[in-house]
C-alpha positions in Angstrom: 129.9 110.0 97.3 127.0 110.5 95.0 127.0 106.8 94.0 127.3 105.6 97.6 124.3 107.9 98.6 122.2 106.5 95.8 123.2 102.9 96.8 122.2 103.6 100.5 118.8 105.2 99.3 118.0 102.3 97.1 118.6 99.8 99.7 116.6 101.7 102.3 113.7 102.2 99.7 113.7 98.6 98.4 113.6 97.0 101.8 111.3 99.4 103.7 108.8 99.8 100.8 107.5 96.2 101.4 108.6 95.4 105.1 106.1 96.8 107.6 108.6 99.3 109.1 107.7 102.4 107.0 109.9 103.4 104.1 109.1 107.1 104.6 109.8 107.1 108.3 113.2 105.4 107.9 114.1 108.0 105.2 113.2 110.9 107.6 115.3 109.2 110.5 118.3 108.5 108.0 118.2 112.2 106.9 118.4 113.3 110.4 121.0 111.1 111.8 123.3 110.6 108.7 122.8 114.1 107.3 122.0 112.6 103.8 119.7 114.2 101.2 117.6 111.4 100.1 116.5 113.2 97.0 112.8 113.7 97.6 113.1 117.0 95.7 115.3 115.2 93.1 112.6 114.5 90.4 114.6 111.9 88.3 115.9 110.1 91.3 112.5 110.0 92.9 110.9 108.6 89.7 113.7 105.9 89.3 113.2 104.6 92.9 109.4 104.4 92.5 109.7 102.6 89.2 112.3 100.2 90.7 110.0 99.2 93.6 106.9 99.1 91.2 109.0 96.8 88.9 109.9 94.4 91.7 106.2 94.1 92.6 105.2 93.3 89.0 108.0 90.7 88.8 106.8 88.9 92.1 103.0 89.0 91.1 103.5 88.7 87.3 101.3 85.6 87.2 98.5 87.3 89.2 98.7 90.4 86.9 98.5 88.4 83.8 95.5 86.4 85.1 93.7 89.6 86.0 94.3 91.3 82.7 93.3 88.2 80.9 90.1 88.1 82.8 89.3 91.8 82.2 89.8 91.4 78.5 87.3 88.5 78.5 84.8 90.8 80.1 83.1 87.8 81.8 85.7 86.8 84.5 83.9 87.9 87.7 86.8 87.3 90.0 89.2 89.5 87.8 86.5 92.2 87.6 85.8 92.2 91.3 89.6 92.3 92.2 90.0 95.3 90.0 87.0 96.9 91.5 88.3 96.4 94.9 91.7 97.9 94.1 90.0 100.9 92.5 88.0 101.4 95.8 91.0 101.0 97.9 92.8 103.8 96.0 90.2 106.5 96.6 91.1 107.5 100.2 94.9 107.7 99.4 94.3 109.7 96.1 92.2 112.1 98.0 94.8 112.7 100.6 97.5 113.2 97.9 95.4 115.7 96.0 94.1 117.9 98.7 96.6 117.6 101.6 100.0 117.7 99.8 101.2 120.9 101.8 100.2 119.0 105.1 102.0 115.9 104.1 105.3 117.8 103.2 105.2 119.5 106.6 104.6 116.2 108.5 107.5 114.5 106.5 110.0 116.7 108.4 108.7 116.0 111.8 110.6 113.4 113.7 108.1 113.4 116.6 105.4 112.4 114.1 107.5 109.6 112.8 108.2 108.3 116.2 104.5 108.2 117.2 103.5 106.8 113.9 106.0 103.9 114.3 104.3 103.1 117.7 100.9 103.0 115.9 102.4 100.7 113.4 103.7 98.6 116.1 100.4 98.2 117.8 98.6 97.4 114.4 101.1 94.7 113.7 100.9 93.2 117.2 97.1 93.0 117.2 97.0 91.6 113.6 99.6 88.9 114.6 97.1 87.8 117.4 94.3 87.4 114.9 93.8 83.7 114.2 90.5 83.6 112.3 91.5 84.3 108.8 89.6 82.7 106.1 87.4 85.5 104.7 87.5 87.3 101.3 87.8 90.9 100.2 84.6 92.9 99.8 83.8 96.5 98.8 83.4 97.4 102.4 86.7 95.7 103.5 88.5 97.3 100.4 87.5 100.7 101.5 88.8 100.3 105.0 92.0 98.8 103.7 92.3 101.9 101.4 91.7 104.2 104.4 94.6 102.5 106.2 96.7 103.2 103.1 95.6 106.9 103.2 96.7 107.2 106.8 100.0 105.8 105.9 100.4 108.3 103.0 99.7 111.1 105.5 101.7 110.0 108.5 105.6 109.2 108.0 106.3 106.3 110.1 103.0 104.6 109.6 103.9 101.7 107.5 101.9 101.4 104.3 102.3 97.6 103.9 102.0 97.0 107.6 98.8 99.1 108.1 97.1 97.6 105.0 98.1 94.0 105.7 97.2 94.5 109.5 93.9 96.1 108.7 93.1 93.2 106.1 94.1 90.6 108.7 91.9 92.1 111.4 89.1 92.2 109.0 89.5 88.4 109.0 90.7 88.3 105.3 92.8 85.2 104.5 96.5 86.1 105.1 97.7 85.3 101.7 94.9 87.2 100.1 95.7 90.1 102.4 99.4 90.2 101.4 98.6 89.9 97.7 96.1 92.6 97.7 98.3 94.9 99.8 101.1 94.8 97.3 99.0 94.9 94.3 96.8 97.8 95.4 99.7 100.1 95.6 101.0 99.6 91.9 98.4 102.1 90.4 99.3 104.7 93.2 103.1 104.3 92.5 102.7 104.6 88.7 100.3 107.6 89.2 102.8 109.4 91.7 105.6 108.9 89.2 103.3 110.3 86.3 102.5 113.4 88.6 106.1 114.0 89.3 106.9 113.8 85.4 104.0 116.2 84.7 105.1 118.6 87.6 108.6 118.6 86.1 107.2 119.4 82.6 105.3 122.2 83.9 108.2 123.6 85.8 106.8 122.9 89.4 109.6 120.8 90.3 113.4 121.6 90.5 115.1 119.8 87.6 118.5 121.1 87.8 119.7 119.0 90.6 118.0 115.9 89.1 119.7 116.5 85.8 123.1 116.9 87.4 122.9 113.5 89.0 125.1 111.1 87.2 123.7 108.0 85.2 125.8 105.6 87.3 124.3 107.0 90.6 120.7 106.6 89.0 121.5 103.1 87.9 123.0 102.1 91.3 119.8 103.5 93.0 117.5 101.6 90.6 119.3 98.2 90.9 119.6 98.5 94.7 115.9 99.3 95.1 114.8 96.7 92.6 116.8 93.8 94.2 116.0 94.7 97.7 112.4 95.1 96.9 112.2 91.7 95.3 113.8 90.1 98.4 111.7 92.1 100.9 108.4 91.4 98.9 108.8 87.7 98.9 110.0 87.7 102.5 107.0 89.6 103.6 104.6 87.2 101.9 106.2 84.3 103.7 106.2 86.0 107.1 102.5 87.0 106.8 101.6 83.3 106.0 103.5 82.3 108.9 101.9 84.9 111.2 105.2 86.5 112.3 104.2 90.1 112.1 105.0 90.5 115.8 108.6 90.7 115.2 108.2 93.7 113.2 105.9 95.0 115.9 108.7 94.9 118.4 111.2 96.5 116.0 108.8 99.4 115.2 108.1 99.9 118.9 111.9 100.0 119.7 112.6 102.5 116.9 109.6 104.6 117.7 110.6 105.0 121.4 114.2 105.5 120.4 113.1 108.4 117.9 110.8 110.1 120.6 113.7 110.0 123.0 116.0 111.4 120.5 113.7 114.3 119.8 113.5 115.1 123.6 117.3 115.1 124.3 118.2 116.6 121.0 115.9 119.6 121.6 
């Protein structure tokens, strides 16, 4: 059962991390409906899943990442320097939320009503972004900050999709759809790595429970990693194609249906 749970969690994490349907929201829903512990308190497993999705992003955007690093090393590649600056600016709001509102975040992540409402917000963002037809602009400091603000809200509210809100915000700011998707996925890499490092440091300092993490078998960890990595690759590539084709509205309908269903469930289950 441990391996099966790890496999399910890996699949959920891999697909929903990149598709605009909210990985955190779906984890909360699955915990409630299936009675599964998705291991958010399991330090090792949480790190493994984050590393798997980060690795899938690196694989998909390896050429972009290499070009950016080469440009930074030359110290004269203005495009690479600007892109890095925009990523740093976009990280500021989410970093502030993570540092100062951690207790609030943990409380919200157990509230199904918040998940339902946030999914409806995601649905609206995707719907209006899908209707945006004038998209030939570039990223600027101003736009990077507002995309980062969208990422911050997604970090605070379970059910508000990170990829959905950031891509939708970028598209509504009239940024080219391909650039919007690329920026949305690359901007989260430093945050994923930072979050993983924080978990490691918390564990080393004795702030997280390591007993359950150490008890988890290597086979379960491996299954979770592979499932999250493979599904992340598929979802990331699929999402890029869908953004280019302006097909975000289908995910809007999905989020609306799930959001309404969750809210109805909370009413009748109360």
